[in-house]
C-alpha positions in Angstrom: -0.2 0.1 -0.1 2.8 2.0 0.9 4.2 1.2 -2.4 0.8 2.7 -4.2 0.6 6.0 -2.6 4.1 7.1 -3.6 3.5 9.7 -6.5 6.4 9.2 -9.5 8.3 13.1 -9.2 10.3 14.2 -12.0 13.5 16.5 -12.3 12.6 20.2 -13.1 13.8 21.1 -16.2 16.8 23.4 -15.7 15.6 27.4 -15.6 19.1 28.7 -15.5 20.1 29.0 -19.1 17.0 30.5 -20.1 17.5 33.5 -17.4 21.0 33.5 -18.5 20.1 34.2 -22.6 17.6 36.9 -21.6 20.0 38.9 -19.2 22.7 38.5 -21.9 20.3 39.9 -24.9 19.0 42.7 -22.5 23.2 43.8 -22.0 24.0 43.2 -25.6 21.1 45.6 -26.3 22.0 47.9 -23.6 25.8 47.8 -24.9 24.4 48.7 -28.7 22.6 51.7 -27.2 25.3 53.0 -25.2 27.7 52.6 -28.0 25.0 54.1 -30.2 24.6 57.4 -27.9 28.5 57.7 -27.6 28.9 57.9 -31.0 26.1 60.7 -31.5 27.9 62.4 -28.6 31.2 62.1 -30.5 29.4 63.6 -33.7 27.9 66.3 -32.0 31.3 67.5 -30.5 32.8 67.1 -33.6 30.1 69.1 -35.6 30.3 71.8 -32.6 34.1 72.1 -32.9 34.0 72.3 -36.8 31.7 75.2 -36.4 34.2 76.8 -33.7 36.8 76.6 -35.7 35.2 78.0 -39.0 34.1 80.6 -36.6 36.9 81.6 -35.5 38.6 81.4 -38.8 36.0 83.8 -40.2 36.3 86.5 -37.3 39.9 86.3 -37.7 39.8 86.8 -41.4 37.2 89.7 -40.9 39.7 91.8 -38.1 43.1 90.6 -38.1 43.7 89.6 -41.4 41.5 92.5 -43.3 43.9 95.2 -44.0 42.3 99.1 -44.1 44.1 102.4 -45.4 45.6 104.4 -42.8 45.1 107.8 -42.3 47.0 110.6 -43.0 46.2 114.4 -41.8 46.9 117.7 -40.3 46.5 117.5 -36.5 47.3 121.2 -35.2 50.1 123.8 -36.2 52.0 126.6 -34.4 54.0 129.4 -35.9 57.3 130.8 -35.4 57.5 133.4 -38.1 53.9 135.5 -38.5 54.1 138.3 -41.2 50.6 139.1 -42.4 50.0 142.8 -44.2 46.5 143.4 -45.1 47.5 146.9 -47.1 49.6 145.1 -49.6 48.0 141.8 -49.5 50.6 139.4 -48.5 51.7 137.1 -45.8 55.5 135.2 -44.7 54.6 132.3 -42.1 56.8 129.3 -40.9 54.5 127.0 -39.5 55.7 124.3 -37.4 52.9 121.7 -38.3 52.0 118.4 -36.6 51.0 115.6 -38.9 49.4 112.1 -37.5 49.5 108.5 -39.5 46.0 106.9 -38.0 47.1 102.7 -38.5 44.3 100.6 -37.4 45.4 97.4 -38.7 47.0 94.4 -36.4 50.2 94.6 -38.3 52.4 98.1 -38.2 52.5 100.2 -41.5 56.0 101.4 -42.7 56.1 104.5 -45.2 59.0 106.0 -47.5 59.6 109.8 -47.6 56.7 111.8 -49.2 55.8 115.5 -49.7 53.0 117.7 -48.0 51.8 120.7 -49.8 49.8 123.5 -48.7 47.4 126.0 -51.3 45.9 129.1 -51.1 42.6 128.7 -53.1 44.4 126.2 -55.3 47.9 128.0 -55.6 50.7 126.2 -53.8 52.4 128.5 -51.2 54.6 126.3 -49.4 55.7 122.3 -49.3 57.9 120.3 -46.7 59.3 116.7 -47.0 57.4 114.2 -44.9 60.4 112.0 -43.9 60.0 107.9 -44.0 58.9 106.1 -40.6 56.8 103.3 -39.1 53.2 103.8 -37.3 53.2 100.7 -35.1 50.0 98.6 -35.4 46.6 100.1 -33.4 48.3 103.5 -32.9 48.9 106.7 -34.6 52.1 108.0 -35.8 52.4 111.5 -34.6 55.4 113.7 -36.0 56.3 117.5 -36.7 57.2 119.5 -40.3 58.4 122.6 -40.7 56.3 124.4 -43.6 57.3 127.8 -45.0 54.3 129.4 -46.4 54.2 132.3 -48.5 51.9 134.4 -50.8 54.7 135.3 -53.6 53.0 133.3 -55.9 49.6 134.1 -55.5 48.1 136.7 -58.3 47.5 139.8 -57.4 43.7 139.6 -58.6 43.5 137.1 -56.3 41.0 137.4 -52.9 43.7 137.8 -50.8 43.3 141.3 -49.8 39.9 140.5 -48.5 40.7 137.2 -46.8 43.1 139.1 -44.7 40.7 142.1 -44.1 38.4 139.5 -42.7 41.0 138.1 -40.5 40.5 134.4 -41.9 43.1 133.0 -44.4 41.8 129.6 -45.7 44.5 127.0 -46.7 44.4 123.5 -47.8 46.9 120.7 -48.1 47.5 117.6 -49.9 50.1 114.4 -49.6 50.3 111.0 -50.6 52.2 108.2 -48.5 53.0 104.9 -50.0 54.2 102.1 -47.9 53.5 98.5 -46.5 51.4 96.9 -43.6 53.4 94.3 -42.5 51.3 91.2 -40.8 52.9 89.1 -38.2 56.3 89.1 -40.3 54.8 87.0 -42.7 52.1 88.7 -44.9 53.1 92.1 -46.6 50.6 94.5 -48.4 51.2 97.7 -50.3 48.9 100.7 -49.3 48.6 104.3 -50.5 47.4 106.9 -48.4 46.3 110.3 -49.6 45.7 113.3 -47.5 43.1 116.1 -48.3 42.7 118.8 -45.6 41.1 122.1 -45.6 41.5 124.1 -42.6 41.7 128.4 -41.9 43.9 130.3 -40.1 42.7 132.9 -37.7 45.0 135.9 -38.2 44.3 137.3 -34.8 44.8 134.4 -32.6 47.3 133.0 -34.9 45.7 129.6 -34.9 44.4 127.0 -37.4 40.8 126.2 -37.1 37.8 124.5 -38.7 40.4 121.7 -39.5 39.1 119.1 -41.8 40.5 115.9 -43.5 39.2 113.4 -46.3 
């Protein structure tokens, strides 16, 4: 009877193998997802770096590497000799003029010898040599030249008498500088600079006023 009551038992099928396969599959999928995210992140970094590099190069090209024309002008003047005769219209002046070369480039501007010429209503009344020099990067080179101004060549039928009576002598100046802008001792570019200034000499105060340069 005891033998009849015994129920046969069978060994359970092992389940460890199926569990391990599911875990491995999940781990594989997770690893692929992580690799994909890592590749996407690396790609995003590469694109961002390329955009940054392009921006830096563009800014560098538009600022540092862009070469502009320097500006050359008369800044002020004082007088050593000041002889003005209104009754017999004439003038004889020795002017100490301060000139300036403004260089806005990131490289220095080296210019050659030149000449500055002064006019009274289109008639040349004086000139002086502009010595060669160098305007440093992002700065203004200031220097002085002595100019003798004389009305000797002014026609007798000019308006000089009425101008001297009014106390205002209109003058203008012209010059041209030729030189080179040098960037980082590698890049050199020729630049020619024109001066075209107008001014008025106040005879009573012996001062230049309304100085305008183009």
